[in-house]
C-alpha positions as CSV (number, residue, x, y, z in Angstrom):
1,M,120.9,123.5,123.0
2,K,118.4,126.2,123.8
3,S,118.6,128.8,126.3
4,I,118.4,127.4,129.7
5,K,115.3,129.8,130.3
6,E,113.1,127.1,128.7
7,I,113.9,125.3,131.6
8,Y,112.9,127.7,134.1
9,R,109.5,129.0,133.1
10,I,107.5,131.0,135.7
11,G,103.7,130.0,135.6
12,T,100.8,128.2,137.3
13,G,100.5,124.7,138.6
14,P,99.9,121.8,139.1
15,S,101.6,120.5,135.7
16,S,103.7,121.9,133.1
17,S,102.8,119.4,130.7
18,H,99.1,119.0,131.4
19,T,98.4,122.6,132.4
20,M,101.0,125.1,131.5
21,G,101.6,123.4,127.7
22,P,98.0,123.0,127.0
23,R,96.9,126.6,128.0
24,K,100.0,127.8,125.8
25,A,98.7,125.7,122.7
26,A,95.3,127.4,123.5
27,E,96.5,130.8,123.7
28,S,98.5,130.4,120.2
29,F,95.6,128.9,118.4
30,L,93.4,131.8,119.7
31,S,95.9,134.5,118.6
32,T,95.2,133.4,115.0
33,H,91.2,132.5,115.1
34,L,89.8,135.4,116.9
35,G,86.7,135.6,114.8
36,A,85.8,132.0,115.5
37,H,82.3,131.3,116.7
38,G,83.3,128.0,119.0
39,F,86.2,125.8,119.5
40,E,86.5,121.8,119.7
41,V,89.3,120.6,121.5
42,T,90.1,116.6,121.4
43,L,92.5,115.8,124.2
44,F,94.7,112.2,123.5
45,G,96.8,109.7,125.4
46,S,97.7,111.1,128.8
47,L,96.5,114.6,128.4
48,A,93.1,112.8,128.4
49,A,94.0,110.1,131.0
50,T,94.9,112.6,133.9
51,G,93.7,115.8,132.3
52,K,90.8,116.5,134.7
53,G,93.4,115.9,137.4
54,H,95.7,118.2,136.3
55,M,93.3,121.0,135.5
56,T,93.9,120.5,131.5
57,D,90.2,121.3,130.6
58,E,90.1,124.5,133.0
59,A,93.4,125.8,131.6
60,V,92.0,125.2,128.0
61,I,88.7,126.5,128.4
62,D,90.2,129.3,130.3
63,A,92.4,130.3,127.6
64,L,90.0,129.8,124.8
65,G,86.8,131.0,126.1
66,K,88.2,134.4,127.4
67,T,85.6,136.2,125.6
68,G,82.7,133.7,125.9
69,I,82.9,131.9,122.8
70,P,81.7,128.2,123.6
71,V,84.4,125.8,124.1
72,K,83.8,121.6,123.7
73,I,86.5,119.0,125.3
74,V,86.5,115.6,123.6
75,W,88.3,113.0,125.8
76,K,90.0,110.3,123.9
77,P,92.5,108.7,126.6
78,D,93.0,105.5,124.9
79,E,94.3,106.8,121.6
80,F,97.9,108.1,121.3
81,L,99.3,110.0,118.4
82,P,102.6,109.0,117.3
83,Y,105.0,112.0,118.0
84,H,104.3,112.4,121.7
85,P,102.0,110.8,124.2
86,N,100.8,114.5,125.4
87,A,98.6,115.6,121.9
88,M,95.7,117.9,121.4
89,T,94.1,119.0,118.4
90,I,91.7,122.4,118.4
91,R,89.5,123.1,115.8
92,S,87.8,126.4,115.2
93,L,84.1,126.2,114.6
94,D,81.8,128.7,112.4
95,S,78.3,130.1,113.2
96,E,76.8,126.6,112.4
97,G,79.3,124.5,114.5
98,F,81.5,123.6,111.2
99,P,85.3,123.3,111.1
100,T,86.9,126.1,109.8
101,D,90.6,125.1,110.9
102,V,92.5,122.6,112.8
103,Q,95.7,122.1,114.4
104,T,97.7,119.6,116.4
105,Y,100.0,120.5,119.2
106,Y,102.2,118.4,121.2
107,S,102.8,119.4,125.1
108,V,106.6,117.9,125.1
109,G,107.3,118.7,129.1
110,G,108.2,121.7,131.3
111,G,105.6,124.0,129.7
112,A,107.1,123.4,126.0
113,I,104.8,122.8,123.0
114,E,105.3,121.8,119.3
115,E,102.9,122.3,116.5
116,E,102.7,119.6,114.1
117,G,103.7,120.7,110.3
118,K,105.6,123.3,111.9
119,P,109.3,124.0,112.9
120,H,109.9,123.6,116.7
121,E,109.6,125.9,119.1
122,T,111.0,129.3,118.0
123,A,113.5,129.7,120.9
124,S,117.1,129.0,118.9
125,E,119.7,126.9,119.4
126,I,122.5,128.9,121.5
127,Y,124.9,126.2,122.7
128,P,127.5,124.9,120.5
129,H,127.5,121.7,122.8
130,D,125.3,119.0,123.5
131,T,126.5,116.7,125.9
132,L,128.5,117.0,129.4
133,E,131.6,115.3,127.9
134,E,132.2,118.1,125.6
135,I,131.2,120.8,128.1
136,M,133.4,119.3,130.7
137,A,136.4,118.9,128.3
138,Y,135.4,122.7,127.4
139,C,135.6,123.7,131.3
140,E,138.9,121.6,131.8
141,R,140.9,123.3,129.1
142,T,139.6,126.9,129.5
143,G,139.6,126.9,133.4
144,R,135.8,127.6,133.5
145,T,133.3,126.5,135.8
146,Y,129.8,125.4,134.7
147,W,128.1,128.7,135.5
148,E,130.9,130.6,133.6
149,Y,130.2,128.6,130.6
150,V,126.5,129.1,130.8
151,E,127.3,132.9,131.4
152,Q,130.0,133.1,128.3
153,I,126.9,131.7,125.9
154,E,123.9,133.4,127.4
155,G,125.6,136.7,128.4
156,P,125.0,138.5,131.7
157,G,121.5,139.5,130.6
158,L,120.9,135.7,131.8
159,Y,120.9,137.2,135.6
160,D,117.6,139.2,135.1
161,H,115.9,136.2,134.4
162,L,117.5,133.9,136.8
163,R,117.0,136.7,139.8
164,E,113.2,136.5,138.6
165,V,113.3,132.5,139.1
166,W,115.0,132.8,142.6
167,K,112.5,135.4,143.7
168,T,109.4,133.4,142.5
169,M,111.0,130.3,144.3
170,R,111.7,132.1,147.5
171,E,108.2,133.3,147.7
172,A,106.8,130.0,146.7
173,V,108.6,128.3,149.5
174,E,107.2,131.1,152.0
175,R,103.5,131.1,150.8
176,G,103.4,127.4,151.1
177,L,105.2,127.3,154.7
178,D,102.5,130.0,155.6
179,A,99.4,127.9,154.0
180,E,97.7,125.6,156.1
181,G,94.5,123.3,155.5
182,R,93.4,120.9,152.4
183,L,94.6,120.5,148.7
184,P,91.9,120.8,146.1
185,G,90.9,117.4,144.9
186,P,89.1,114.1,146.0
187,L,92.1,113.0,148.0
188,N,91.2,115.6,150.7
189,L,94.9,115.9,151.4
190,Q,96.3,118.1,154.0
191,R,99.2,120.5,153.5
192,K,102.1,119.2,155.6
193,S,104.9,121.8,155.3
194,H,103.8,124.2,157.8
195,A,103.7,121.3,160.3
196,Y,107.1,119.8,159.2
197,Y,108.5,123.3,159.6
198,V,107.2,123.8,163.0
199,K,108.6,120.2,164.1
200,A,111.9,120.5,162.7
201,G,112.6,123.6,165.2
202,G,112.5,121.2,167.6
203,Y,115.2,118.8,166.9
204,R,119.1,119.9,166.8
205,D,121.5,119.9,164.2
206,N,121.2,117.4,161.3
207,L,117.8,116.1,162.2
208,R,116.4,120.3,162.2
209,S,118.3,120.6,159.0
210,R,116.8,117.5,157.2
211,G,113.3,118.4,158.5
212,Y,113.8,122.1,156.8
213,V,114.5,120.6,153.6
214,F,111.6,118.4,153.6
215,A,109.4,121.7,154.8
216,Y,110.7,123.7,151.8
217,A,110.2,121.1,149.4
218,L,106.8,120.4,150.5
219,A,105.9,124.2,150.4
220,V,106.7,124.5,146.9
221,S,104.9,121.3,145.8
222,E,102.0,121.9,147.8
223,E,101.6,125.3,145.9
224,N,102.1,124.2,142.8
225,A,99.2,121.5,143.7
226,S,97.1,124.2,144.7
227,G,97.7,126.0,141.0
228,G,99.9,128.5,142.8
229,V,102.6,130.4,140.9
230,I,106.0,128.3,140.8
231,V,109.2,127.5,138.6
232,T,109.2,124.7,136.5
233,A,112.7,123.0,137.4
234,P,112.5,121.4,135.2
235,T,108.4,120.7,135.4
236,C,105.7,121.5,137.7
237,G,105.5,118.1,139.0
238,S,109.1,118.3,140.2
239,C,109.3,122.2,141.0
240,G,109.9,121.6,144.9
241,V,113.3,119.6,144.8
242,L,115.7,122.4,143.6
243,P,113.7,125.4,145.6
244,G,113.9,123.2,148.7
245,V,117.4,122.6,148.2
246,L,118.5,125.9,147.5
247,Y,116.1,127.8,149.9
248,H,117.8,125.6,152.8
249,L,121.2,126.4,151.7
250,W,120.7,130.0,151.3
251,K,119.0,130.0,155.0
252,S,121.7,127.9,156.7
253,R,124.9,129.2,154.8
254,N,124.1,132.7,154.0
255,F,125.1,132.4,150.3
256,T,124.9,135.7,148.6
257,E,122.1,136.0,145.6
258,M,125.0,135.9,143.0
259,Q,126.2,132.8,144.5
260,M,122.5,131.6,144.3
261,L,122.1,132.8,140.9
262,H,125.4,131.0,139.7
263,A,124.1,127.5,141.3
264,L,120.8,128.1,139.2
265,A,122.9,128.4,136.0
266,T,124.6,125.3,136.9
267,A,121.4,123.5,137.6
268,G,119.9,124.6,134.3
269,L,122.6,123.2,132.4
270,F,122.1,119.8,133.6
271,G,118.2,119.9,133.1
272,N,119.0,121.4,129.8
273,I,121.2,118.5,128.5
274,V,118.7,115.7,129.8
275,K,116.0,117.8,127.8
276,Q,118.3,117.8,124.6
277,N,119.2,114.3,124.7
278,A,116.2,112.3,126.3
279,S,113.2,114.0,128.0
280,I,111.8,115.7,131.1
281,S,108.2,114.6,130.2
282,G,106.7,112.0,132.7
283,A,104.0,111.0,130.1
284,D,107.2,110.4,127.8
285,V,109.9,108.5,130.2
286,G,108.0,108.2,133.6
287,C,108.9,110.5,136.6
288,Q,112.7,109.6,136.5
289,G,112.3,112.5,133.8
290,E,110.8,115.1,136.2
291,V,111.8,114.2,139.8
292,G,114.9,112.2,138.8
293,V,116.2,115.1,136.7
294,A,115.0,117.7,139.4
295,C,117.3,115.7,141.8
296,A,120.1,115.6,139.5
297,M,119.7,119.7,138.9
298,A,119.5,120.4,142.7
299,A,122.7,118.0,143.6
300,A,124.7,119.9,140.8
301,A,123.7,123.2,142.4
302,A,124.5,122.0,145.8
303,S,128.0,120.4,144.6
304,Q,128.9,123.8,143.4
305,L,127.9,125.8,146.2
306,F,129.9,123.8,148.6
307,G,133.2,124.1,146.0
308,G,132.8,121.0,144.3
309,S,135.5,120.8,141.1
310,P,133.6,120.2,137.7
311,A,133.8,116.4,138.0
312,Q,132.4,116.1,141.3
313,I,129.4,118.4,140.2
314,E,129.0,116.2,137.2
315,Y,129.3,113.0,140.0
316,A,126.6,114.6,142.3
317,A,124.5,115.1,139.3
318,E,124.8,111.5,138.0
319,M,124.0,110.1,141.4
320,G,121.0,112.1,142.0
321,L,119.4,110.8,138.6
322,E,120.7,107.4,138.6
323,H,119.2,106.4,141.8
324,H,115.7,107.5,140.3
325,L,116.3,105.4,137.1
326,G,113.0,103.6,136.2
327,M,110.7,105.7,138.3
328,T,107.3,105.3,137.4
329,C,104.6,108.4,136.6
330,D,101.8,107.1,138.5
331,P,99.8,110.3,140.1
332,V,96.9,108.9,142.1
333,C,93.2,110.3,140.5
334,G,95.5,112.0,138.1
335,L,96.4,114.6,140.4
336,V,100.3,115.9,141.4
337,Q,100.0,115.1,144.9
338,I,100.2,111.4,145.6
339,P,103.1,110.2,145.3
340,C,104.5,113.6,143.6
341,I,104.6,116.0,146.6
342,E,106.6,113.3,149.0
343,R,108.9,112.5,146.1
344,N,110.0,116.2,145.6
345,A,110.7,116.2,149.5
346,Y,112.7,112.9,149.5
347,A,114.6,114.0,146.4
348,A,115.5,117.3,148.0
349,A,117.0,115.2,150.7
350,R,118.9,112.8,148.3
351,A,120.3,115.7,146.3
352,L,122.3,116.7,149.3
353,D,123.2,113.3,150.1
354,A,124.5,113.2,146.4
355,N,126.6,116.2,147.1
356,I,128.2,114.9,150.3
357,Y,129.0,111.8,148.6
358,S,130.6,113.3,145.5
359,N,132.9,115.9,147.6
360,F,133.9,112.8,149.5
361,S,135.6,111.5,146.0
362,D,137.6,113.1,143.6
363,G,134.6,113.0,141.2
364,S,136.0,110.1,139.2
365,H,133.5,107.2,138.6
366,R,132.6,104.6,135.8
367,V,129.0,105.9,134.8
368,S,129.0,108.9,133.2
369,F,126.1,111.6,133.2
370,D,125.7,111.5,129.7
371,K,125.4,107.7,129.5
372,L,122.9,107.8,132.3
373,V,121.2,110.2,130.0
374,R,121.1,107.6,127.3
375,V,120.0,105.0,129.7
376,M,117.3,107.0,131.0
377,K,115.8,107.8,127.7
378,E,115.9,104.0,126.9
379,T,114.4,102.7,130.3
380,G,111.4,105.5,130.1
381,H,110.4,104.4,126.2
382,D,110.5,100.4,127.6
383,L,108.1,101.5,130.4
384,P,104.4,100.6,129.4
385,S,102.3,103.7,128.9
386,L,100.3,102.8,132.2
387,Y,103.2,103.7,134.1
388,K,103.6,107.3,132.3
389,E,101.2,109.8,133.5
390,T,98.0,108.0,132.6
391,G,96.9,107.3,136.3
392,T,95.9,103.8,135.0
393,G,99.0,101.9,136.6
394,G,101.1,101.5,139.9
395,L,99.8,103.3,142.8
396,A,96.9,104.9,141.1
397,K,95.6,101.7,140.1
398,D,96.0,100.4,143.6
399,Y,94.4,103.4,145.0
400,K,91.3,102.8,142.6
401,Q,91.0,98.9,143.4
402,M,91.1,100.3,147.4
403,T,88.5,102.8,146.8
404,R,86.0,100.0,145.1
405,K,86.4,98.0,148.0
């Protein structure tokens, strides 16, 4: 596995695979084609199907057209390249408009890209273990916790990155809570986090606590939907879950900064395992790979903060993901708004419930996290493409039918 820095990428929303990834691909291509007179970008499959709602074209044009060079976008939503549903080709053009070079890129989730015909991302494999079963055995043998295992592999320098991640998460929550008004796009959706935060203060104890969790998760997700700066955890579409949980626990329980960084390290490890052995791309395995994985990460982080054993932490993460199995990715109008924003808030609450449930137990259970990850991958690949970030099935289809009436 690569560094957990690959899970936590700081950037602008609304989509890690549809906005951050294509922008990165365009910047990479531009760096070696500075003398081009123009560019033609073809978006395939999911990138084309929901690209306008995810601002894919805007991100690509902004990256390639910085010097005023013309950029043409070609949309092919019904054509899927074999390696991954999020595919794009970029052609450089000469002064007469003829192609001089072409490169195919795949946006594989979490803002990561892969180039056809070239080795996968340059980040090196640094972890000696790829499964949680191996890592748990190592931790039990050495007496280490998950965050100590991550620290041992990545070194103390990791905390510089995690401090910036935690700072960015806090700022996204606070900006989102302060903001009001309409989110961009044709849905005319109103921001809700500020109202939820105000209403939560009027309740007592448990209801107030739950209301704040909703508000914090909504705040980050609404910032993402507005193209604000967020942290992929593990993706843009699921970026509100982990900050919602961590911000709430930090504000209500007075955990130290280092305890929060340790929780981020543990959460990142669980997200990394899914990315290594399955997928965190909604276009590949549906929303279970985004919101489901985010819920697992948040549940693991919460369990650690409350003193869970390695087995209890694993159980919390397993529950967080298991109860999102089969979740479709069906964004209405191709926007990361409905049902994405609400799912973030609900998954944050579910992560805290998974923590409570696992800490009532001794951590023993029948379905392991590793087995669940394998099942999630199989389930995701069995889903028809209309349920995997194409905006053509599920809730997205129902909305189109309603608007035609």
